[in-house]
N, C-alpha and C positions, 0 to 999 in steps of 0.2 A: 400662150405664154405659159410656162410652169409656175405655179404658185410658189413665192419664196418661202423657204423653210430653213432652220438652223441646222438641220441634219444634212451632212453633204450626201448627195445621191449615192456616192461610192460606198458610203458607211451604212445606208438605211437598212440592208438585209441583215448584216450583222449586228447592228444595234437592236433591230426587232427581235432577233432570235434570242440575243442576251436579255434582253427586257422580259420577254416571256419567260425564261428560266427563272430570273431573279423574282417575278411575281409569284410564279407557281411555288417556289421554295420558302417565300418570306412568311406566310401565315405560322409554319413550324418553327421559324427562328426568332419571330418577333411577336409576342403576345398582344403589342400595341396594334398592329396591323390585323392580326386575326380578329380581334374585337371590333376595330373600326369597320372593317369590310362588312363583318357579319351585321353590324348594327345598321349598316347602309343597304344590306340586302343585295351586295354585289360578291362576285367570285372572280379571282384572278384570271380565269379562264374567259372572262368577257372581253379581255383586252388580247385582240389577235393582230391588230396593227397598231402603228403609233397614233392613228387618227381615233383609236378606241379609248385612249387614256382618259378624256374627259368623263368616261363612265365611273371613274373612281373618285372618291371624295379627296378634297384637299387635305394636306397636313399644315398646321399653323404653328408658329413659334410658341403660341400659349399651351398648345397640345403638348409639345416637347417639354416645356417646363414642368407640366402636370405630371408626364411621363417619369421624369427623374425625380420628382418630389414622392412619387408613389413607390419607385423602385430604384433608390440611389446605389451606385453613383451615376451609372450611364442611362438608366431608363428602361421602360418596356419596350421602347421602340429600338433599342440597340439589338443589332443581329449576332453579336457575339459577347463573351464576357471580358472582364478587365484582364484576364490571364493571356488574352490573344491581343492586346493592344501594346504597341510599342511606344506611344506617345498619346498625351492628351492636351488638346487645345481647349480654348474657351470662347464662347460668344456671348458677349454683354447684353446686346438687345437694347431696349430703351429703358428697362427697369434698373440696369446696372448690376443685377445679379447675374453671375455667371451660369451658363449652361455648359456642361461638359461635351466635348466632341472627342471621342475615341478614334484612333488611327491604327489599323492593323499593318503588318509590314506591307501587304499587298495594297492596302489603300494608300500608304505613304509612296509606293512606286508609282501608283496611277496619278496621285497628286503631283509628283515630280515630273512626270510625262505631260500632264496638261499645263502646268505653270511654265514648263520649259518651252512648250510650243507658242504659248502666250507671248513670252518674253521674245522669242526668236520673231514673232510677228511684230513685236513693238520696236524691234531693231536691236536687240542685244546680240553681241557676237562673240566668239571665243577669245578674241583679242581684247576686249574691253575690261577695264579696272572699274568696278563697280563700287560706290560708296553706298552700302546698304544702310540707309537710315531709317529703319523700322524695328521696333521692339522685338528683341529675340527672347521673348518670354512666352505667354499663352496666346498671343496675337498670331493669327493664321499668316499674316503678311510678314513674319518674322524668319523663323526657321525654314518653313517649306519654300519660301523663295530663294533663301540662301541655298538649299538642296538643288533647286532648278538652275539657278545661275551657275553653280559649280559643275552641274551635269552637261551645261552648255560648253563649258570650258573657260568661262570668264572668270577673272580674278576677283573675289569677293572681300570686301573691307567690312567686317561686321561692326559697324560703329553703334548701331542701335539708336536709342534716343537718349537724351539728357547728356550728351557728351559732345556737344558742339565744338568745343575747344579742341577735341581729338579730331573732330572732322576736319577743322582748320588745318591741323598739323599733317592729315592724311592728304589733303588737297595741295599742301605745300611740298610733299616729298615723294608721294606714290604714284604721280602721274594719272590721276583719276580721269577717266574718260565719260563716266555716267554716274547719275545719281539715282537711286530708287528711295522713293518715301511717300508719305501721303502728300497731297497738294499743299496742305497746311505748313508741313516741315520744309517743303522746297521753299517757300516764301520766307518762313522763319529763319531759315539758314542764311538765305541771301541778306535779310536785315541784320543778323548776327554778324555777318563778314563785315558789311557797311559799318556797323557800329565800332568795329575794330580796325577802321581804315583801309579795308580791302575791297576791292571791285570784284564780284563773283566772276566776272567774265575774264579775269586774269588768269584763271586756273585751267582754262582750255576744256572744261566739260562740254561734251558735244551732245550729250542725251540726257534727258530727264524723263525717267519711267515713274508715274505716279499712279495711286490707286488707294483703296480703302475709305473714301469719301467722295461725294461730289464735288467738283471743282476743275479737275483736269479738263473737262469738255466745256468749261463755261468760256466763252470767246475772250472777254476782257481779262479774266483772271489768268487764263493761258497765255495771252499775249504779254502780260506783265511778268510772269515767271520766264518766258522765254526771252525777254528782253533783258531781265536781270542776269540770266546765266550765259546769254547768247548761245542758247542750246534749243534742239527740238524737243518738244514735249510730246509723249504719247501716254495714253493711259490703258489701264486694265481694269477689269470688273469681276470680282467673285463674290463668295459668300462663305463664311465661317462654317456653316453646317454642312454645306455641300463641297466646295473646293476653293481654295484661296483665290485663283485667277482662272476664269472660264472665258472671258472675252478679252481680246488684245486688239490694240489699234495700229494698224500698219501705216507708217509716216505718210501723211499726205492724202489719205484716203477719206477722211472726215467722219470717221465712226469706228467702233470697235465690231469685230467679227467674232463669232462663236469659235472658241479653239479647244473645246472640251473633248473633241474626237469622238469616241465610241464609248465614252465613260458616262455622259450625262445626256438626258433628253431636255429640250428647253421648250416650253410653251410661253405664248404671250395671252394674257387675259385682260378683259375690261376689269378694272379692280372691284367695281361696285356690283356687278352682276355676276363675275366669274366666267362669263361666256369667252370662247376663244376669239382672238384678234388675229389676223392675217399678218404677218410681220413685212407689209409692204410699205414703200417709202410715204412717210407722212403719219404712219399709224402710231398710236401711243398705247402703253398698256404697263402690266406688272408682269415681271418675270417670274416664271414657276418652274422648279427644277425636279427631275426625277433622275435617281441614281440608276445606273444599268448594271453596275458589277461591285457595288460597295459592300464591304464586309461588316464593319461596325455600325454605321449610321446609314441604313439603306433607306433613305427618305423617298416618299412618292408624292408627287404633285405637292412639292413644298412651296409655299408662298413666301417668296423673299422680301416683299414690300417695296422693291426697287422699281421706281417708276422710269420708264424709258420711252425714247422716241426713235423711230426707225428713220434715220437720216438718209438712206439710199441703199443702193445694191453694188456689191464688189462686182468685179469683171465676171466671176463664175456665178453670179446670181445670188450669193449669201448676203443676208440682211446685214447692214450696219447700223448700230445703235449708239445713242448717247444716254447716259444716266441722268435725268433731271432733278431727281431727289427721291426720298422715300415717302411712301404713302403714310407712314406713321409719323413723319416730321411735317407733313403738309398742314398748312394753315387754311382755314376757311373763312374770308372775310366777305360778308353779304353775298354769300353764294359763290364767290370768287376763290378758285384755288390757288395758292400762293406757296411756292417753296422757298424758304429761307436762302438757299443758293442762289436763286435767281435775283433776290434783293442785293446779296453781296457783289454779284456780278455787274449790276447796274452801278452800285456806287464806286466799283473799281474803274468804270469807264471814265471817271472824272480824276483819275490819278495823273499828275501829282497834286492836284488840288485837294485830294483825299488820300489817305494810306491805303484804302481798300478794306480795312478792318472795319467790320460790323456787327452789331447784334440787336436782335429784335426783342424788346422788352414786353412780356405778356402779363396782362393783369391776373391771369388764372390759367389752368392747365388748358391746352388746345383741344381740338383743332378749331374750334370756332372763336373768332375774334371779332369783338365789336370795332368799327372804325372810330378813330384814325388807327392805323398800324403804326405803333411807337418804335421808331428806328433810332439807334445810336450809331454814328458814324465818326470816325475819327477825320479831322482836317488833316492835310498833308504839308508838305514841304513848300508849297505855293498855293495857298488855299485862295489868294485874293480877298474881296470882301465876303466874310463869313456869312452874312445875312443873305447875300445874293446867293452863296453856294447852297445855303440850307433850302431856299426856295427852288433852285434848280433841281435838287435832289427830290424833293417833294413832288415837283412837276414830272420829273423823269419816272418816278415809281408809278405816280397815276396814270401817266400817258402809255407805259409799256405794260403794266401789270394790271391796270384797271382798278385800282385800290387807293383809297385816300390814307396818306401818311403824314405822320407827324415826326420830322426829323430833328433830333438834338445832335449838335456838333460837340465833340469832345476832343480834348488834345491829344496828339499823337502818343501811343504808348498806353493810353488809358484802358482799352479792351483787352481782354484775356487773349494771350498767344498760347499756342499749343504746338509741341512737337509731334503729336498725334493727329487727331481729328479736332478741328475747331468746332467750339460750341457756338452756334449762330443764334440760339435763343436763350433766354432766362426769365424767370418769374420776377416781377416787380417787387422790390423790398428785399 
């Protein structure tokens, strides 16, 4: 049996050749990589095949922030100057301080190609009318996805965020067939419509494309969104520093496949040791990206902190994945790894006794948390006995996630709603 890999066999030779050329030229274009590789005693020539990539050191988000602080605005890692950049996006990360991502004209064309391939995989078609409910500002899920959908031939309605009343008007008048948004907004918009006396299913939306945060792959959360809209949910996964969408889910396959083509090389590593992990069914690890032909931000072995599980293989042998959370969001409770999104999905399983909204209240900065894990959850439209509901939730979390939880039930609408990414944790006080 051939070992599963993210690079299609037909692309391997071209990707390898392009990668060798990019690595050979990079030290002259990027002082950051010239210094990084010299400091680790490695040369680009050490990478002759894709299997040689682990000979090079990782690039981390902290390194990129330091690089931009040392050489603003784009940093020492940038392969081009601002004069060659046609657009700037931003990645906020966990600190909230943006790091700038420059895109040249060629980079933008590559992004459009990759994102269009992902959305075609997810089910977008030229005759779709897509309500584009993502921020059309610095967010890479905004303008680049609009470009890709338009390149497919879909009709794009660029609602953005903070305009749910306009989304309702578009749904009423424009024959919308598909919604693109974060999972949080797909649920938020359904709640908004119901609060205005409308059933989301009445508008005939057949497809919901989600991404930008974990949630689209959580079984209970997905089932809830599909039931609310009467539509099929598929998800995509990307990274602001590398490309907006690099994985897309074909309906009915149970996971996302790599759709970055010849532009990006993907590795799966063990987060703690950094060692390679074969992407075979059941494997878990962190995604690492290397750009093959990027001009402005030619990142090499960039650690995304996206923790994924390989759910299976496609008919052609390509690995299929689900993102279970970010390693920098993960909590550790008495040695047990807990992703906040997993807690949300368990709470969602008891809908309509719960609304599905949840927040974990932390006594201090994570990742280590002393038990019990303090969880606030909203009771729903039909909660039944609330003491019994609270006990069931605590038992469910303990039995499924192996951690002791203390659940506090709060009224519907008490917890923060977001039209972008939901905040699933907050500090006490």
